[in-house]
C-alpha positions as CSV (number, residue, x, y, z in Angstrom):
1,M,-12.0,-9.6,0.6
2,S,-13.2,-13.6,0.1
3,A,-12.5,-16.0,2.4
4,D,-10.8,-18.5,1.9
5,F,-12.7,-22.0,2.3
6,Q,-11.8,-25.8,2.2
7,K,-12.7,-29.0,0.2
8,F,-14.0,-32.2,1.9
9,K,-15.0,-35.2,0.5
10,A,-18.5,-37.0,0.2
11,S,-18.2,-38.3,3.6
12,F,-18.1,-35.5,5.6
13,G,-22.0,-35.2,4.8
14,V,-22.5,-37.7,7.3
15,S,-19.8,-36.0,9.8
16,W,-21.8,-32.9,9.2
17,F,-25.4,-34.7,10.5
18,K,-23.5,-36.6,13.0
19,A,-21.8,-33.3,14.7
20,G,-25.8,-31.8,14.6
21,W,-26.9,-34.2,16.8
22,A,-24.1,-33.9,19.0
23,V,-24.9,-30.6,20.0
24,F,-28.7,-30.9,19.6
25,K,-28.9,-33.3,22.1
26,T,-27.1,-31.1,24.4
27,Q,-30.3,-29.0,24.4
28,P,-33.0,-30.2,22.8
29,L,-35.7,-28.8,24.2
30,T,-34.2,-25.1,23.3
31,F,-33.6,-26.0,20.1
32,M,-36.9,-27.0,19.4
33,M,-38.3,-24.4,20.5
34,M,-36.2,-22.0,18.7
35,Y,-37.4,-23.6,15.3
36,I,-40.6,-23.9,16.4
37,F,-40.8,-19.8,17.1
38,I,-39.1,-19.6,13.3
39,V,-41.8,-21.4,11.7
40,I,-44.3,-19.5,13.7
41,V,-42.2,-16.2,12.4
42,G,-42.8,-17.6,8.9
43,L,-46.1,-18.3,8.9
44,F,-47.5,-14.8,10.5
45,P,-48.1,-13.2,7.3
46,F,-50.2,-15.8,6.1
47,V,-52.2,-15.4,9.0
48,I,-52.8,-11.9,8.9
49,P,-51.8,-11.0,4.9
50,N,-50.4,-7.6,5.4
51,P,-47.8,-6.2,2.9
52,I,-46.2,-4.7,6.0
53,I,-46.1,-7.6,8.1
54,Q,-44.8,-9.6,5.3
55,M,-42.1,-7.8,4.5
56,M,-41.1,-7.5,8.4
57,C,-41.2,-11.1,8.9
58,A,-39.4,-11.4,5.5
59,L,-36.5,-9.4,7.0
60,A,-36.8,-11.2,10.5
61,G,-35.8,-14.6,8.7
62,P,-31.8,-13.6,8.3
63,F,-31.7,-12.5,12.1
64,L,-33.4,-15.3,13.6
65,T,-31.4,-18.0,11.2
66,V,-28.0,-16.4,12.9
67,G,-29.8,-16.0,16.2
68,F,-30.1,-20.2,16.0
69,Y,-26.5,-21.0,14.7
70,N,-25.1,-18.4,17.0
71,A,-27.0,-20.8,19.5
72,A,-25.2,-23.7,18.2
73,L,-22.0,-22.1,18.6
74,N,-22.6,-21.0,22.2
75,I,-23.5,-25.2,23.1
76,Q,-20.1,-25.8,21.1
77,A,-17.8,-23.5,23.7
78,G,-19.6,-25.0,26.5
79,K,-22.4,-22.9,27.5
80,S,-26.3,-23.1,27.9
81,I,-28.2,-21.3,26.0
82,M,-32.2,-20.1,26.3
83,L,-34.8,-19.6,24.1
84,A,-34.8,-15.6,23.9
85,D,-30.9,-16.0,22.1
86,I,-32.0,-16.6,19.1
87,L,-33.0,-12.7,19.2
88,K,-29.3,-11.6,19.8
89,P,-28.4,-10.5,16.4
90,F,-31.1,-8.0,16.6
91,T,-29.5,-6.7,19.0
92,T,-25.7,-6.6,17.9
93,K,-24.0,-3.4,17.0
94,G,-21.7,-3.7,13.7
95,R,-23.4,-6.4,12.3
96,R,-27.1,-5.2,11.7
97,L,-27.1,-3.1,8.8
98,N,-25.3,-6.3,7.0
99,L,-28.0,-8.4,7.8
100,F,-30.7,-6.0,7.1
101,R,-29.2,-5.7,3.3
102,L,-29.0,-9.4,2.8
103,G,-32.9,-9.3,4.0
104,L,-33.8,-7.2,1.4
105,Y,-31.5,-9.1,-1.4
106,Q,-33.3,-12.4,-0.2
107,L,-36.6,-10.5,-0.3
108,G,-36.0,-8.9,-4.1
109,V,-34.7,-12.6,-5.2
110,A,-38.1,-13.9,-3.8
111,L,-40.1,-11.5,-5.5
112,I,-38.5,-11.9,-9.0
113,L,-39.0,-15.9,-8.3
114,G,-42.3,-15.3,-7.7
115,V,-42.9,-13.3,-10.8
116,L,-41.3,-15.7,-12.9
117,M,-43.4,-18.7,-11.1
118,S,-46.5,-16.9,-12.4
119,L,-45.3,-16.2,-15.7
120,L,-43.8,-20.0,-15.9
121,F,-47.0,-21.7,-14.7
122,E,-50.3,-18.6,-15.7
123,P,-51.4,-21.9,-17.2
124,V,-51.9,-23.0,-14.2
125,T,-53.5,-20.9,-11.9
126,S,-55.8,-19.6,-15.2
127,A,-57.2,-23.7,-14.3
128,L,-57.3,-23.2,-11.1
129,Q,-58.9,-20.4,-10.6
130,N,-62.0,-21.0,-13.5
131,H,-62.4,-24.2,-11.7
132,T,-66.2,-24.3,-10.2
133,P,-67.8,-26.5,-8.2
134,D,-70.0,-28.2,-10.5
135,Q,-67.0,-29.2,-12.8
136,D,-65.5,-32.8,-12.5
137,M,-62.1,-32.7,-10.8
138,Q,-60.7,-35.4,-12.6
139,I,-61.0,-33.2,-16.1
140,V,-59.5,-29.9,-13.6
141,I,-56.2,-32.0,-13.0
142,E,-55.9,-33.3,-16.5
143,Q,-56.4,-29.3,-17.9
144,I,-53.6,-28.6,-15.4
145,A,-51.5,-31.4,-16.3
146,Q,-51.6,-30.5,-20.3
147,A,-50.6,-26.7,-19.3
148,I,-47.8,-27.9,-17.5
149,S,-44.4,-28.1,-19.3
150,F,-41.9,-30.1,-18.2
151,S,-39.4,-27.6,-18.9
152,D,-40.7,-24.7,-17.1
153,I,-40.6,-27.1,-14.4
154,V,-36.7,-27.6,-14.6
155,I,-35.9,-24.1,-15.2
156,F,-38.1,-22.5,-12.1
157,I,-36.5,-25.3,-10.0
158,A,-33.1,-25.0,-11.3
159,L,-33.4,-21.0,-10.4
160,Q,-34.6,-21.6,-6.9
161,S,-32.0,-23.8,-6.1
162,L,-29.6,-21.6,-7.4
163,A,-30.6,-19.3,-5.3
164,M,-31.0,-21.0,-2.0
165,M,-27.3,-21.8,-2.8
166,A,-26.1,-18.6,-3.3
167,F,-27.5,-16.9,0.0
168,A,-27.4,-20.4,2.0
169,Y,-23.7,-19.5,3.0
170,A,-24.1,-15.9,2.0
171,L,-25.6,-15.5,5.4
172,P,-23.2,-17.0,8.1
173,L,-20.2,-15.1,5.5
174,V,-21.8,-11.5,6.3
175,Y,-22.7,-12.2,10.4
176,F,-19.6,-14.6,11.5
177,K,-16.9,-13.4,8.5
178,E,-18.3,-10.1,8.5
179,Q,-18.4,-9.6,4.8
180,A,-20.3,-6.3,4.0
181,N,-20.1,-6.8,0.3
182,I,-23.4,-8.8,-0.2
183,F,-22.7,-9.8,-4.2
184,A,-19.3,-11.4,-3.1
185,A,-20.8,-13.5,-0.1
186,M,-23.4,-14.7,-2.5
187,K,-20.9,-15.2,-5.2
188,Q,-18.1,-17.3,-2.7
189,S,-21.5,-19.3,-1.4
190,L,-21.8,-20.4,-4.7
191,T,-18.7,-21.2,-5.3
192,V,-18.3,-23.4,-2.1
193,F,-21.3,-25.1,-3.1
194,Y,-19.9,-26.1,-6.7
195,H,-16.1,-27.3,-5.0
196,N,-18.2,-29.3,-2.3
197,M,-20.9,-30.8,-4.3
198,A,-19.9,-34.0,-2.9
199,P,-20.6,-33.6,0.9
200,L,-23.3,-30.9,0.2
201,T,-25.4,-33.4,-1.5
202,V,-24.5,-36.6,0.7
203,Y,-25.7,-34.2,3.8
204,G,-29.1,-32.9,1.2
205,G,-29.8,-36.7,0.7
206,I,-29.9,-37.4,4.2
207,A,-32.5,-34.5,4.5
208,A,-34.7,-35.0,2.0
209,L,-34.9,-39.1,3.4
210,L,-35.5,-37.8,7.1
211,I,-38.2,-35.3,5.9
212,I,-40.0,-38.0,3.5
213,L,-39.9,-40.7,6.4
214,S,-41.7,-38.0,8.7
215,T,-44.5,-37.2,6.0
216,P,-46.6,-40.2,7.2
217,L,-46.7,-38.8,11.0
218,S,-47.9,-35.3,9.3
219,L,-44.4,-34.0,9.4
220,V,-44.2,-34.0,13.0
221,P,-40.6,-35.4,13.5
222,L,-39.3,-32.2,11.6
223,I,-39.6,-30.6,15.0
224,V,-36.6,-32.7,16.0
225,I,-34.8,-33.1,12.7
226,M,-35.1,-29.5,11.2
227,P,-32.9,-28.1,14.0
228,I,-29.9,-31.0,13.8
229,L,-30.2,-30.4,10.1
230,Y,-29.8,-26.8,10.6
231,I,-26.4,-26.9,13.0
232,G,-25.1,-30.1,10.8
233,F,-25.2,-27.0,8.2
234,F,-23.7,-24.4,10.3
235,V,-20.7,-26.9,11.0
236,S,-20.4,-27.2,7.6
237,F,-19.5,-23.6,7.2
238,Q,-17.5,-23.7,10.4
239,A,-15.3,-26.7,9.0
240,I,-15.6,-25.4,5.2
241,F,-14.0,-21.4,6.0
242,V,-12.3,-22.9,9.0
243,T,-9.5,-20.2,10.1
244,Q,-6.7,-21.0,8.4
245,S,-2.9,-20.6,10.1
246,P,0.3,-20.9,9.1
247,Q,2.0,-24.5,9.1
248,S,5.6,-24.9,9.9
249,E,7.4,-27.5,8.6
250,D,7.7,-29.6,11.4
251,G,3.4,-29.0,11.5
252,P,0.5,-30.9,10.7
253,S,0.1,-31.3,6.6
254,Q,-3.3,-30.4,4.9
255,G,-4.2,-34.2,5.0
256,N,-3.7,-34.5,8.4
257,K,-5.3,-31.3,9.5
258,S,-8.4,-32.5,7.4
259,Q,-8.4,-35.6,9.6
260,N,-7.7,-34.4,12.9
261,E,-11.0,-31.9,11.6
262,Q,-13.2,-34.9,10.8
263,E,-12.5,-36.8,13.5
264,N,-13.3,-33.5,15.8
265,V,-16.6,-32.9,14.4
266,T,-17.7,-36.7,14.5
267,Q,-17.1,-36.6,18.3
268,S,-17.9,-33.2,19.9
269,G,-19.7,-31.8,16.9
270,R,-16.9,-28.7,17.1
271,F,-15.4,-26.6,14.4
272,D,-13.8,-23.7,15.5
273,A,-14.7,-20.9,13.1
């Protein structure tokens, strides 16, 4: 069964980022260490290129991300957190199987996109593989530029973006809303992105700007920026999929409710999931 969701204006993209900062500054060092741990696990397959290790690290991704989200939820509840909290989803009974299944889906999509990339950019790969030390690098760059098709780039970026949007909210839906149907969760995630394109575009623009600004500093500021973005995105999930309760005739209207939620997220960073 699909979870109900709300639609928000573009200004909420800024509110979600502010909420991420409000949660992050409570225990910044812990959140930074959690993000570094996620990065290390993600880079581990490149250090030890073993297929089994690569698969294990890929399947661990959803568990670690949910662990990060759950830590943010604990901060919102007034609790303290520690680095080990990021591993708690591995021991959560009743939800581990669906997270594992979601990880398999992500792994399968990643493999498909990898094959597609090798097909679309095969001329580029060939030019790089056939490059010799004696060959002028300028000539190689020109060959690569000639081999790249703008339409192929657009197709790949579109498919990559579609995959990211499909899994973005599917992960918290599977864990926090206990959505067992992975395809339904992915469809719901895409639907949410479609109906909340304005605030999510604003949020994505803030993220892109901060990442670009961190480039001159060798991306070191990402240790701070990325945890805030993780938390802010989880806050957007809490806001969009906030539990609905019937309102009496004397109760607040939907418009007043949304206004109250915006004030709540701006001040404390909390939405009740």
